[in-house]
C-alpha positions as CSV (number, residue, x, y, z in Angstrom):
1,X,9.0,-2.3,-7.5
2,X,5.9,-1.3,-9.6
3,X,5.8,-0.6,-12.3
4,X,3.4,2.4,-14.1
5,X,1.2,0.6,-15.8
6,X,0.4,-1.9,-12.8
7,X,0.6,1.8,-10.3
8,X,-1.9,3.6,-12.2
9,X,-4.4,0.6,-12.4
10,X,-7.9,1.6,-10.2
11,X,-9.4,-2.1,-9.3
12,X,-13.3,-1.0,-8.8
13,X,-15.0,-0.9,-5.4
14,X,-11.5,-2.4,-3.9
15,X,-13.2,-2.1,-0.4
16,X,-16.6,-3.3,-1.3
17,X,-15.4,-7.1,-2.9
18,X,-13.4,-7.9,-0.5
19,X,-17.1,-7.4,2.8
20,X,-19.3,-9.2,-0.4
21,X,-16.4,-11.9,-0.7
22,X,-15.5,-12.0,3.2
23,X,-11.5,-12.7,2.6
24,X,-10.4,-14.8,5.3
25,X,-6.8,-16.5,6.0
26,X,-6.2,-19.1,4.1
27,X,-9.4,-18.7,1.8
28,X,-8.8,-20.1,-2.1
29,X,-10.1,-17.3,-4.4
30,X,-10.7,-17.0,-8.1
31,X,-10.4,-14.0,-9.6
32,X,-11.8,-14.5,-13.8
33,X,-10.9,-11.1,-14.6
34,X,-7.5,-10.6,-13.2
35,X,-6.5,-7.5,-15.2
36,X,-4.1,-5.2,-13.4
37,X,-4.0,-7.4,-11.0
38,X,-5.6,-5.1,-8.3
39,X,-8.0,-6.5,-6.6
40,X,-6.1,-9.8,-7.0
41,X,-3.2,-8.1,-5.0
42,X,-5.8,-6.9,-1.9
43,X,-7.0,-10.5,-2.2
44,X,-4.2,-12.3,-1.5
45,X,-3.1,-9.8,1.2
46,X,-5.8,-10.1,3.5
47,X,-5.7,-13.8,3.0
48,X,-2.4,-14.2,4.4
49,X,-0.8,-16.2,5.4
50,X,-1.8,-19.4,3.1
51,X,-4.0,-17.8,1.1
52,X,-4.4,-18.1,-2.3
53,X,-5.4,-16.8,-5.4
54,X,-6.6,-18.6,-9.1
55,X,-6.1,-15.9,-11.4
56,X,-7.7,-15.6,-14.8
57,X,-7.6,-13.4,-17.9
58,X,-7.2,-13.7,-22.1
59,X,-5.5,-10.8,-22.0
60,X,-1.5,-11.7,-22.5
61,X,-0.7,-7.8,-22.0
62,X,-3.7,-7.7,-18.7
63,X,-1.4,-11.3,-17.6
64,X,2.1,-9.2,-18.2
65,X,1.1,-6.6,-16.0
66,X,-0.3,-8.6,-12.9
67,X,2.5,-10.9,-12.3
68,X,4.4,-7.9,-11.8
69,X,2.4,-6.7,-9.4
70,X,2.0,-9.3,-7.8
71,X,5.7,-11.1,-7.5
72,X,5.5,-10.2,-4.2
73,X,2.8,-13.0,-4.2
74,X,4.1,-15.5,-6.4
75,X,4.5,-18.8,-4.3
76,X,0.6,-18.2,-4.4
77,X,-0.9,-17.1,-6.9
78,X,-1.4,-19.0,-9.9
79,X,-1.9,-17.1,-13.5
80,X,-3.5,-18.4,-16.5
81,X,-4.0,-16.9,-19.8
82,X,-7.0,-17.5,-20.8
83,X,-10.9,-17.0,-20.9
84,X,-12.7,-17.7,-17.9
85,X,-15.5,-20.1,-20.2
86,X,-13.4,-22.2,-19.5
87,X,-13.1,-21.4,-14.8
88,X,-13.9,-25.0,-14.3
89,X,-11.8,-27.1,-16.7
90,X,-8.3,-24.8,-14.8
91,X,-9.7,-25.2,-11.4
92,X,-9.9,-29.0,-12.0
93,X,-6.7,-29.6,-13.6
94,X,-4.6,-27.7,-11.3
95,X,-6.8,-29.2,-8.8
96,X,-8.5,-25.4,-7.1
97,X,-12.0,-26.7,-5.7
98,X,-13.5,-26.0,-4.3
99,X,-12.7,-22.3,-2.8
100,X,-14.2,-19.7,-0.1
101,X,-14.4,-17.0,-3.0
102,X,-15.0,-16.4,-7.0
103,X,-15.1,-13.1,-7.6
104,X,-16.0,-11.0,-11.9
105,X,-15.3,-7.9,-12.4
106,X,-16.8,-7.7,-16.0
107,X,-15.5,-4.6,-16.7
108,X,-12.0,-3.3,-19.6
109,X,-8.8,-1.9,-17.2
110,X,-7.9,1.5,-18.3
111,X,-5.2,-0.4,-19.6
112,X,-7.5,-2.0,-22.6
113,X,-8.2,1.3,-23.5
114,X,-5.2,3.5,-23.3
115,X,-2.8,1.2,-24.1
116,X,-3.8,-2.7,-26.1
117,X,-4.0,-0.9,-29.4
118,X,-6.5,-3.0,-29.6
119,X,-9.6,0.1,-30.3
120,X,-11.7,-0.4,-28.0
121,X,-12.4,3.3,-27.6
122,X,-13.1,5.9,-29.3
123,X,-10.5,8.1,-28.4
124,X,-7.6,6.2,-29.6
125,X,-7.8,5.6,-33.2
126,X,-6.4,1.8,-33.3
127,X,-8.1,-0.8,-35.7
128,X,-10.8,-2.2,-34.9
129,X,-10.4,-5.5,-33.3
130,X,-12.3,-4.9,-30.0
131,X,-10.3,-8.9,-29.2
132,X,-9.7,-9.9,-25.8
133,X,-7.3,-12.3,-26.5
134,X,-5.2,-12.6,-30.3
135,X,-6.2,-16.1,-30.7
136,X,-9.5,-15.3,-31.3
137,X,-10.5,-15.2,-34.8
138,X,-13.3,-13.2,-34.8
139,X,-12.4,-9.1,-35.4
140,X,-14.9,-5.9,-34.6
141,X,-13.7,-5.3,-38.1
142,X,-14.4,-8.9,-39.6
143,X,-18.6,-7.7,-37.7
144,X,-18.6,-4.2,-39.7
145,X,-17.0,-5.7,-43.0
146,X,-18.2,-8.5,-43.5
147,X,-22.2,-8.5,-42.2
148,X,-25.2,-8.3,-44.1
149,X,-27.3,-4.8,-42.8
150,X,-29.7,-6.9,-40.6
151,X,-27.2,-9.1,-39.0
152,X,-25.7,-5.8,-37.6
153,X,-28.3,-4.3,-36.5
154,X,-29.8,-6.6,-35.1
155,X,-25.6,-7.1,-33.0
156,X,-26.1,-2.8,-32.3
157,X,-30.0,-3.3,-31.2
158,X,-29.6,-6.7,-28.8
159,X,-26.3,-5.9,-27.1
160,X,-26.1,-2.2,-27.6
161,X,-29.6,-1.7,-27.3
162,X,-29.0,1.3,-30.1
163,X,-32.4,3.1,-30.8
164,X,-30.7,3.7,-33.8
165,X,-29.2,0.3,-35.0
166,X,-31.0,0.4,-38.1
167,X,-29.5,3.6,-39.5
168,X,-26.6,3.3,-38.2
169,X,-25.9,-0.1,-40.0
170,X,-27.4,1.0,-43.0
171,X,-24.6,3.4,-43.3
172,X,-21.9,0.9,-42.1
173,X,-23.0,-1.2,-45.1
174,X,-22.7,1.9,-47.3
175,X,-19.3,2.8,-46.3
176,X,-17.5,-0.3,-46.1
177,X,-14.7,-1.0,-45.3
178,X,-14.2,0.8,-42.0
179,X,-10.9,0.4,-40.9
180,X,-10.5,2.2,-37.2
181,X,-11.9,3.4,-34.2
182,X,-12.3,7.2,-35.4
183,X,-13.7,5.9,-38.5
184,X,-17.1,4.9,-37.5
185,X,-16.8,6.8,-34.6
186,X,-17.3,9.8,-37.0
187,X,-19.1,7.4,-39.2
188,X,-21.8,7.2,-36.3
189,X,-22.0,11.2,-35.0
190,X,-22.7,12.1,-38.7
191,X,-25.5,10.0,-38.2
192,X,-26.5,10.1,-35.5
193,X,-25.5,13.4,-34.3
194,X,-24.5,14.9,-30.8
195,X,-26.4,15.4,-27.5
196,X,-25.0,15.5,-23.9
197,X,-21.7,14.4,-22.7
198,X,-21.8,11.0,-24.3
199,X,-20.8,10.2,-27.4
200,X,-23.1,8.6,-29.8
201,X,-20.4,5.7,-30.8
202,X,-20.4,4.5,-27.2
203,X,-23.9,2.4,-27.5
204,X,-22.1,0.4,-30.9
205,X,-18.8,0.0,-29.7
206,X,-20.3,-1.5,-26.4
207,X,-22.1,-4.1,-28.8
208,X,-19.4,-4.7,-31.3
209,X,-17.1,-5.2,-28.2
210,X,-20.3,-8.4,-26.6
211,X,-20.0,-9.3,-29.8
212,X,-16.8,-10.3,-30.6
213,X,-16.3,-11.6,-27.1
214,X,-19.8,-13.1,-26.4
215,X,-19.5,-11.7,-23.5
216,X,-23.5,-12.3,-22.5
217,X,-23.0,-16.1,-23.8
218,X,-19.4,-16.5,-21.7
219,X,-20.8,-14.8,-19.2
220,X,-24.4,-17.1,-18.6
221,X,-21.6,-20.5,-18.8
222,X,-19.6,-19.1,-16.6
223,X,-22.1,-18.9,-13.4
224,X,-22.8,-21.5,-13.4
225,X,-20.0,-23.2,-13.2
226,X,-19.5,-20.8,-10.3
227,X,-21.5,-22.6,-9.3
228,X,-20.2,-25.6,-8.9
229,X,-17.0,-24.5,-7.4
230,X,-17.8,-23.0,-4.5
231,X,-17.7,-25.0,-1.1
232,X,-20.3,-24.3,1.6
233,X,-20.9,-20.1,2.4
234,X,-18.1,-19.6,-0.3
235,X,-19.2,-16.0,-2.0
236,X,-19.7,-14.5,-5.8
237,X,-19.1,-11.5,-6.2
238,X,-20.1,-9.9,-9.8
239,X,-19.4,-6.4,-10.8
240,X,-21.4,-5.9,-13.9
241,X,-21.3,-2.3,-16.1
242,X,-24.3,-2.9,-18.0
243,X,-27.7,-3.5,-18.3
244,X,-27.9,-6.7,-20.2
245,X,-25.3,-8.5,-17.9
246,X,-26.9,-7.0,-14.5
247,X,-29.5,-8.4,-15.4
248,X,-28.0,-12.0,-16.6
249,X,-26.2,-12.0,-12.8
250,X,-29.0,-10.8,-10.9
251,X,-32.2,-13.3,-12.9
252,X,-29.4,-16.2,-12.0
253,X,-28.6,-15.6,-8.0
254,X,-32.9,-15.2,-8.3
255,X,-32.6,-18.5,-9.5
256,X,-30.6,-20.3,-7.3
257,X,-31.9,-19.1,-4.2
258,X,-34.9,-20.2,-4.9
259,X,-36.1,-23.7,-4.0
260,X,-38.4,-24.0,-7.3
261,X,-38.6,-22.1,-10.5
262,X,-41.6,-24.2,-12.0
263,X,-44.1,-20.9,-13.3
264,X,-46.9,-18.7,-10.9
265,X,-49.6,-20.5,-12.6
266,X,-48.1,-25.0,-12.1
267,X,-50.6,-25.8,-9.0
268,X,-48.0,-28.5,-7.7
269,X,-43.9,-27.7,-7.8
270,X,-42.7,-30.5,-10.8
271,X,-38.9,-28.6,-12.1
272,X,-37.7,-30.0,-8.3
273,X,-35.0,-27.0,-8.1
274,X,-32.6,-26.8,-5.1
275,X,-32.3,-23.5,-3.7
276,X,-28.2,-23.5,-4.1
277,X,-27.2,-19.7,-3.2
278,X,-28.3,-17.1,-1.1
279,X,-28.3,-13.3,-2.1
280,X,-25.9,-11.2,0.3
281,X,-27.4,-7.8,-1.0
282,X,-30.5,-7.1,-1.7
283,X,-30.1,-3.8,-3.3
284,X,-27.5,-3.6,-6.3
285,X,-24.3,-2.0,-4.6
286,X,-23.1,1.4,-6.2
287,X,-19.6,3.5,-6.0
288,X,-19.2,5.6,-3.7
289,X,-19.4,9.5,-4.0
290,X,-14.9,9.4,-2.9
291,X,-14.1,7.0,-5.7
292,X,-17.6,8.4,-7.8
293,X,-14.9,11.9,-7.8
294,X,-11.7,9.9,-7.7
295,X,-12.1,7.0,-10.5
296,X,-15.0,8.5,-12.7
297,X,-15.0,5.1,-14.6
298,X,-16.4,3.3,-12.0
299,X,-19.7,5.2,-12.6
300,X,-21.6,2.9,-14.2
301,X,-20.5,-0.4,-12.1
302,X,-23.2,-2.3,-9.8
303,X,-21.9,-5.4,-7.5
304,X,-23.8,-8.9,-6.8
305,X,-23.3,-10.9,-4.2
306,X,-24.1,-14.3,-2.8
307,X,-23.6,-17.0,-0.7
308,X,-23.2,-20.8,-1.9
309,X,-25.4,-22.7,0.4
310,X,-25.4,-26.9,0.4
311,X,-28.4,-28.9,0.2
312,X,-28.0,-33.1,0.5
313,X,-27.7,-33.9,-2.5
314,X,-24.3,-32.2,-3.2
315,X,-22.6,-33.6,-0.6
316,X,-24.3,-37.1,-0.2
317,X,-25.2,-38.3,-3.7
318,X,-29.3,-37.4,-2.1
319,X,-32.1,-35.7,-1.0
320,X,-33.3,-38.0,1.3
321,X,-33.8,-36.8,5.1
322,X,-33.6,-39.9,6.4
323,X,-30.6,-42.0,4.7
324,X,-27.7,-40.0,7.4
325,X,-30.2,-38.0,10.4
326,X,-27.3,-37.8,11.7
327,X,-25.2,-35.7,10.1
328,X,-25.2,-32.1,9.7
329,X,-25.4,-31.1,6.6
330,X,-24.0,-27.5,6.5
331,X,-20.3,-29.1,7.2
332,X,-20.5,-30.4,3.9
333,X,-17.8,-28.0,3.2
334,X,-16.7,-30.5,0.5
335,X,-19.7,-31.7,-1.8
336,X,-17.0,-35.1,-3.1
337,X,-20.1,-36.6,-4.7
338,X,-21.3,-34.1,-6.6
339,X,-17.2,-32.3,-7.7
340,X,-15.9,-36.0,-7.9
341,X,-19.1,-35.5,-11.2
342,X,-18.0,-33.2,-12.2
343,X,-14.0,-33.9,-12.5
344,X,-14.9,-36.9,-14.0
345,X,-17.2,-35.2,-16.7
346,X,-14.1,-33.3,-17.5
347,X,-11.6,-36.2,-17.7
348,X,-14.0,-37.8,-19.8
349,X,-14.9,-35.2,-22.2
350,X,-10.8,-34.8,-22.6
């Protein structure tokens, strides 16, 4: 029996995600942003028989809903309440690597917006919290009510791309303490005015949420970890919802799809960089018209996908083509040399 909460969760671009991941029976997959479990349920269903999934979410409420939704697959799903920035250590702890696919859906679920009580949306009057995990110390209220005006303005401009960041920060400092989402949204509307359908507080709320949860820094780290955990031809699929996230994902995939990343002015390559990804969709994938009409919240979603390719150093610890002349490097699914290095580094650190 599926609960009302899990039943109302609509996964974004579900068919596109399954196609981009190239889900296969018996495959192992990591869902870094489990949410309500919609994507995870579809992955487990398509990867059966024998499919396995590691689901990660920092939000304990989301994990509870996902666990209920995935109860039919409980023998095949390992669910962990943690931030996805710790994906590599989690995968090593449970010996869940290499994997066939990794998914990051960077959006907020409808449940987080409406039911979490943590102030992610200004449509509901809630305390200014915005933490994905209640265990985190920094809240949106801390930033709004204690940060210096200049630092607050910088957050609004950098993470929210808010052109009115200086004015908004000034009036926040003049007005604080500000305790609830409605107080903050009404203040911003008074300062900036309202034009069009988009509420003027949208960018400020985005900026505060990103700063509270260190989303951009965590995304960059997680992308690097994903690269190491993917097996040969494993797929990395990322859905982002604003330009800052999408830019990080795009630049990461483009960089890792190149053999040389030296500046164009460098006459001879000195970086030693080797391509480890092949980009699957040259053009970003967006929701269909049908999905947009059924789920308007998906309108800003952007999907990018890439496939892991294997180089000799990954598999054999050397780039020397003469060291193993009779071995096909493309069969290096486990990449034992690199994966052993990862595991030993983790064990040493812990």
